C-alpha positions, -999 to +999 in steps of 0.1 A: +459-287-221+480-308-202+513-311-193+532-343-180+565-339-161+591-362-155+627-353-157+655-377-170+670-383-135+636-391-123+631-415-152+663-432-141+654-432-104+621-448-113+635-474-136+658-485-106+631-483-081+610-508-106+640-531-106+642-532-068+606-538-067+610-568-092+637-583-069+616-580-038+586-593-056+609-626-066+620-629-031+585-626-018+573-653-041+601-679-030+593-672+006+554-677+001+561-710-014+583-721+014+557-711+038+531-729+021+550-761+018+554-758+055+520-751+063+525-715+076+499-698+055+492-668+080+528-660+073+526-659+036+507-623+032+528-608+063+560-615+045+552-602+010+538-570+026+570-565+049+592-569+016+570-541-001+570-519+028+610-523+029+611-516-007+589-486-004+608-470+026+643-473+007+629-456-025+636-417-026+607-393-037+596-399-074+568-374-075+554-369-112+529-341-119+504-334-146+481-306-153+445-305-168+435-274-182+397-267-186+378-246-210+372-217-183+411-210-177+412-229-144+433-261-139+438-292-117+471-302-111+475-339-102+505-355-086+519-387-072+547-407-058+556-383-030+532-391-002+518-422+015+537-446-007+527-477+018+489-472+008+480-491-025+472-459-041+477-421-034+473-390-053+471-353-046+449-328-064+451-292-062+432-263-076+447-228-069+461-232-031+435-256-022+450-291-022+437-326-011+454-361-007+436-390-014+447-429-004+432-461-012+437-492+008+423-527+006+424-557+026+440-586+012+410-613+018+373-607+009+348-595+037+327-624+056+296-605+044+302-603+005+267-594-004+278-559-011+310-539-018+324-530+016+335-494+008+344-468+033+350-434+023+360-403+047+369-369+044+380-345+070+384-307+067+413-295+090+414-262+105+455-264+098+450-266+064+435-230+065+462-218+091+438-217+117+431-235+151+400-251+158+375-232+183+362-259+200+376-264+237+399-292+230+414-272+201+415-302+176+392-316+150+363-336+165+332-353+150+325-355+113+306-323+105+277-322+079+299-311+051+324-337+057+295-365+055+280-352+022+314-346+005+322-384+016+288-395+001+297-375-029+330-393-036+314-429-026+287-427-051+312-416-080+335-444-075+312-471-062+297-483-097+331-490-112+340-519-088+335-553-101+306-571-092+323-601-077+349-580-057+342-579-022+374-572-004+372-541+019+384-506+004+391-475+023+392-443+007+406-414+031+405-378+016+428-355+036+428-317+031+466-304+029+456-268+023+428-245+017+426-212+002+388-204+011+379-200-027+383-230-046+363-260-039+376-292-021+346-315-030+355-317-067+392-325-059+384-353-037+363-370-065+391-365-090+419-376-065+402-406-053+397-416-092+436-412-097+444-431-062+424-460-074+434-460-110+471-460-100+467-488-071+463-526-078+426-525-065+403-539-093+385-510-104+371-500-139+379-461-139+391-436-142+362-411-136+365-373-134+342-346-118+334-309-124+313-286-106+289-263-128+276-230-118+256-204-137+259-167-135+231-148-155+228-172-187+265-184-190+277-216-175+307-215-152+331-247-146+341-250-113+330-217-099+348-201-070+331-200-035+323-163-043+308-173-075+288-200-063+271-177-038+255-156-066+249-189-088+214-200-101+229-238-102+252-256-082+255-288-101+283-320-097+288-339-129+310-374-125+314-392-156+336-415-180+341-411-216+305-404-229+286-419-201+272-401-167+283-418-135+268-396-107+248-363-106+241-342-076+227-307-080+203-278-069+185-252-089+167-220-087+137-239-104+155-241-139+138-255-171+149-289-177+167-283-210+192-260-194+199-288-169+205-312-198+228-287-213+248-284-184+252-321-181+265-321-214+290-292-210+303-307-177+308-343-195+328-322-222+352-308-195+355-344-179+374-357-207+402-333-205+408-344-166+405-383-176+431-379-206+455-367-177+447-391-155+452-419-179+486-408-188+498-408-154+484-444-149+505-454-179+536-440-163+531-450-127+500-474-125+503-509-108+489-540-122+456-550-110+445-575-087+432-609-104+396-618-091+388-658-092+358-666-109+332-684-089+315-709-111+297-726-079+274-699-080+264-702-116+258-737-112+231-732-081+214-704-104+210-729-131+196-753-103+170-730-090+160-720-125+154-752-136+134-764-103+120-732-089+113-707-117+074-710-114+072-707-080+093-673-078+073-659-108+040-668-090+050-645-062+066-619-083+032-617-104+010-616-075-003-580-075-023-585-040+010-589-021+023-557-003+061-549+008+058-572+037+038-601+025+060-602-005+091-602+013+077-630+036+067-651+008+102-647-010+119-653+023+098-687+027+107-698-006+143-692+000+141-711+033+123-740+015+149-743-014+177-742+014+161-773+034+152-791-001+188-789-012+203-796+022+180-831+023+191-840-015+228-834-005+235-809-031+254-784-009+255-778+029+264-741+028+237-716+034+255-687+025+263-700-012+227-710-015+216-675-003+239-657-029+227-679-055+190-674-047+197-636-047+210-638-082+182-659-091+156-635-078+172-604-093+173-622-130+136-633-127+127-602-114+141-581-144+131-605-170+093-601-161+095-565-164+112-568-198+086-595-209+051-583-197+060-544-190+045-547-157+058-543-122+055-566-092+027-542-078+005-542-109+017-508-123+029-498-156+063-485-164+051-449-159+026-454-134+027-435-101+015-452-066-017-440-050-016-409-031-029-393-004-027-360+016-036-344+050-029-313+064-035-295+100-031-328+120-029-310+154-036-277+164-004-267+186+015-271+155+026-242+132+021-268+102+020-302+097+012-326+068+007-363+063+020-375+027+012-412+017+025-427-016+019-465-019+036-479+011+058-448+018+044-425+047+059-392+059+050-369+085+062-334+081+058-308+107+069-271+106+082-250+135+087-210+132+112-196+156+133-165+160+160-155+134+184-162+162+176-202+158+191-200+125+217-231+119+255-222+122+275-237+095+306-258+100+338-249+116+356-250+082+335-225+066+337-202+094+374-202+098+377-198+059+347-172+050+332-163+081+302-172+099+271-184+075+236-189+088+207-210+074+172-197+083+154-227+065+166-262+073+154-298+072+157-324+094+151-360+081+144-389+103+143-426+093+134-450+123+138-486+125+096-493+127+094-475+091+107-511+077+096-531+106+131-536+119+146-530+155+174-505+155+191-486+182+190-450+176+228-437+179+225-401+166+220-391+130+232-416+104+250-405+072+220-418+053+197-396+073+220-366+064+224-370+028+184-375+024+179-347+044+202-322+026+187-335-011+152-329+004+161-293+017+176-286-018+143-295-034+127-270-014+149-241-006+143-223-039+105-221-034+108-207+003+112-168+006+146-157+014+134-126+033+109-146+055+110-129+091+111-165+109+136-191+111+119-224+096+125-258+107+110-285+086+109-322+100+104-351+080+098-382+098+094-416+078+068-437+094+067-462+066+092-467+036+088-486+003+108-463-020+119-428-022+111-414+013+136-384+004+111-373-025+080-379-002+097-358+022+099-330-007+060-334-013+051-334+027+072-305+031+056-286+008+020-294+022+034-285+056+048-253+048+016-242+029-002-253+059+020-230+082+011-200+061+047-198+045+042-177+011+063-203-011+067-192-048+052-224-059+045-260-050+072-285-052+072-323-055+097-351-060+098-385-075+125-414-083+129-430-116+147-462-118+159-482-147+168-518-158+189-528-185+204-556-206+242-553-217+263-571-241+298-586-233+315-551-236+290-535-210+270-515-238+236-513-232+211-533-256+180-525-240+165-511-211+132-498-192+126-467-174+106-473-141+087-441-127+080-441-089+103-469-081+098-494-049+125-505-026+126-539-044+128-519-079+156-499-062+176-530-049+174-548-080+175-521-105+204-502-120+196-466-112+180-445-086+175-408-101+156-385-078+144-354-093+126-326-073+108-292-085+081-274-093+054-277-125+078-255-147+111-265-134+139-285-114+152-275-081+171-306-072+183-339-087+206-368-080+214-399-097+231-428-087+241-460-108+248-494-104+261-498-138+293-480-150+276-450-165+245-441-183+245-425-218+230-389-222+200-401-243+186-423-217+197-396-190+173-371-210+146-395-211+149-401-174+145-363-166+116-361-189+097-391-172+105-377-138+095-340-148+060-355-162+055-374-129+061-345-105+035-322-124+012-348-118+019-352-083+015-316-077-020-317-092-029-343-067-013-325-039-031-292-051-065-308-042-058-308-006-041-276-001-028-250-029-022-216-011-009-205+022-033-211+050-046-185+074-037-196+108-053-184+140-030-158+154-033-170+189-014-197+183+010-184+158+045-168+166+047-132+164+080-111+155+077-071+162+103-044+162+099-016+191+121+013+200+132+024+234+148+059+239+185+059+241+186+069+278+163+043+290+180+013+274+198+004+303+167+002+324+153-024+296+183-045+296+194-045+332+230-054+344+243-083+322+211-080+306+194-095+336+159-082+327+159-097+290+168-133+303+141-131+329+115-118+306+126-150+282+121-175+312+087-158+325+072-153+292+091-172+266+097-139+246+131-133+232+145-097+232+172-090+207+190-057+202+191-047+165+208-010+164+207+019+186+173+023+200+158-005+180+150-040+193+129-072+181+107-094+201+097-129+193+070-143+208+053-179+204+021-164+206+002-133+209-008-136+244+028-141+253+038-110+235+010-090+252+023-101+284+061-091+276+050-058+265+032-051+298+063-060+318+084-041+294+061-010+298+065-014+340+104-015+336+103+018+313+077+034+339+091+022+371+109+056+374+094+086+361+107+115+351+094+150+339+095+161+304+121+185+301+119+217+278+147+223+253+162+254+263+150+258+295+165+268+328+168+246+358+182+244+390+206+218+400+226+208+429+264+201+429+271+166+442+308+163+435+334+187+423+362+172+398+391+187+384+375+187+350+340+194+359+313+189+385+286+162+390+250+176+397+215+164+403+187+174+381+159+152+392+158+126+421+148+098+394+177+106+370+212+094+373+236+122+384+248+141+355+285+155+344+291+192+334+326+199+321+346+228+333+340+245+297+302+246+303+304+256+341+317+292+332+332+314+303+364+317+322+389+288+319+397+270+352+423+244+359+399+231+388+360+235+392+367+247+429+384+276+414+350+288+401+337+297+435+314+266+436+312+242+465+293+208+471+258+215+479+255+248+459+225+250+439+230+266+405+209+275+372+216+256+343+204+256+307+187+222+291+200+213+258+183+180+254+200+144+252+232+136+235+219+114+202+247+089+206+254+084+243+217+096+256+233+117+283+215+150+295+232+181+282+234+210+306+252+241+304+256+272+330+279+291+307+250+293+283+231+315+310+260+340+312+259+344+276+220+349+275+189+347+295+157+322+297+129+312+317+136+292+348+113+263+353+102+247+385+107+210+383+081+208+414+053+217+393+063+191+365+041+163+362+055+128+349+043+110+315+049+074+309+072+064+282+053+053+251+071+023+233+065+022+194+055-012+178+060-026+146+046-058+135+066-080+108+041-094+083+048-128+075+023-127+044+033-118+010+013-114-022+016-145-043+008-155-078-010-186-088+007-212-063+002-238-091 
C-alpha cells in the first residue's frame, strides 16, 4: 500500500542537520534575549529568521519519499525536503507524470483584522509544465483563469476548517505545477500536497486531510479517473476527509439517485485513509513542532459580563419574528454600540476591538442556544421549513427568456440569451495546450453587486466568489440542458437581494428562465442550502446537533455547515458542502442530503405552478438557425475576397454566416425579419451574374484567350471565368506546346461539355472527345439564364419531452 524510503546515509545527514538546527535555535534564543533586554524588539524575529535561513541554505538535499497506492491500482507519490526549504512547509505530490509542489508560509504576528482566518490560496497552471509556450502576445502566464480560481477555492475549503479558532496569523498556500501529462488530475494533487505541507510545517493545523476524485463509468465507481475517463463519467465528485469524517464535498452528477451519491462518498472516504496514513508517516519523520497559540482570557471575561447584563436584550431581538434582515442587523448593531458606550462609561475596558470580539462570541452563543432550546429560528420558521417563494417569468419581451425568483429576502433575476454556436466559451489555455480546444455551449454568469446587501462596493472585474457560485449553479443546471441544442445558451443570474443561498436561487431562477426561452430541458431543477449547528465535547465529538433547511445569511455565518444541493425531483445534479467544524460524520451527512432532497422537491412543486414546460415564443423575436447550400462554383460569389461579403452581411443585418463543409453553410439570425433580409441579399449575390444552364454532353463553341505550354485558356460565356483546357483534352495527339496543334489566340473551337468537377467546381471541357465522337452543337445565344435557387433547412429548437415534473 505504501512505501516509505529513507536510506541510511540520508538518515545520518538528517540527524546532523537536526543537530545543526538545534545549535542555531539555541543561538537565536540567546540573541533574542539580548535584544529584548536592550529594547531592540524589532530585531528579534529578524535575527531568528536569518539564523534559520542560514541553517537551511547550508543543509544538503534530504528528500524523503512515500507512495500511497489506491484500490484502483493508481498511486500518489509524496516527497519533501528537496524544494523550497525556506518555506514553513513544502511538499510535492505526483500522479503519473503530473506533479504539483505546494508551499505553506505564515506571518509571525497575527493579523490586525482578526475576526476571520486570513488564509490566501493560489494555484497556477503553467504552460512550461506541459512543455509548451503560452499562446498570448507576451508569451507568459497572465491573470488567473477560471479553472485556477476554482482549484484554489477547492483547496481553501478543504484546509480552512482545521485551523484553530483563535489563530489569526496570515497564511499563504501556493500550488505550483511542476509537470503535466494532460491525463492525471492536478486539482486532487493540490489538496493532498497542501495537506502535507501544512502537516509538516510549524503552522498550527489539526490535519492532515486527504482528497480523491470519484467518477462513474456505467455502474462502476472509478477512483481518481483520468481526463479521458472523466469525459464519459456520469459523476464528478471530489471528497476531502480525515479519519471517519468528511471535511469538504464538491460534485456534479447526471441526475443520480441520492443513495448512489452517498455510496460514492463512503467509497471515497475509505480511499482517503490510505493517503492520510502515508502523510502521517512522513510527518513523524520530517515534521516540525507546531507553534503555540496563547489563550485569550480577556474575551471570556467580557462574554461572561455580557451574558449577565445583556442576555435578555439580545434574546428579545432574536425572538422578534417581525424583523427582517436589515432591521435585525440594525437592532443588533444598536445593542452593540450601547454596550460599548456603557462599558466605556463604567471604565470596564476602553478597547472597542475587544468588546466587538466578545460581543460576536456572545451573539453566536445566544443565537445557537435559542435554536437548540426552542427549535424555532430567528425568522419564526421551524427547522425544516422553507421560506416563502414567488416566481415570475417573461418579464421583458425583447429577452429570449427571463425569470424573477424570490425566496424570502433572496431575489435573483435570470435571463437567457440564445446565440450562434460560434459564441461558445473556449476553455482555459492549459486545457487547450494539453488536450486541444474545448468549448461550452451552455454557461452561466453569476453577478453579485454590492446593492444586494445594501453595501457600497467598487466593481473590479469578476470576484472569486462570483466565479465559484456561478460554477456551482452551472453544474446544477447542465445535466438537464439538451446537449445537442442548436444554439449557444448564456444564462445570466444577477442577485438583486441576498439573505442566504443566492447560488441555489440561481438554479431555481435559471430553470424558470430556460423554460421561458423555450429550451426543452429534460426536467425542472431546483436548489437549496442546508445548515447545521452542533454541540461538541472537549474532544471535538458532536454530542447534539440541529439541521436547518434553507438557511439565512445569519444562520450561515453563525452555523457550522453550508451544504448546497441541487437537482430534479428524482435525483441530484450538483452539491457543495463547506464546514466550519473539523469534519462531519457520515450519518449526519446522510440526513442533510435527505433534508435537502425533500426540500428541493417541494420547491419544484411551487415553481411548476408558474411554468412547467417550455413556452412557445413569438418567432419574430426569437433567433433562427438555418442551413443552406450554395453550388460549389458560386461559393466565391457568396464569400467575396477575404470573406468581405459575409462581413458586410453581418454588419448590415446581424446575420452570421458560417461555412460548414463544401457547399453547406449555416446562417444565424437574431430574428425572422433579419434572416429574410439576409437571404434576399444572398440571392442577389448569386443572381448578380446570370449564366445559362449547360447541357451535359452538348457541344459548345469557345474562344481561345491564351495559349500556354500545358494547355489553353478559353472563354465559354461572358459571365463565366475563363476556363483552362489541358493539352491532353485539346487533341488526340500528344503535344509539347498547345501552339503545336495549329491553334492561335482568337480562334474559335468546338468543345464538349462534361459538367463541373465535384471537388473544385471548375467547368470540364474537352476538344479531344469531339475527335473521338460526334454530338449536337448548342448555340449559347439562344440559351436563357435561370436564377440560382438556394436550398434552405431550418434547425428546430423544439424536442419532444416527457413530463417536465
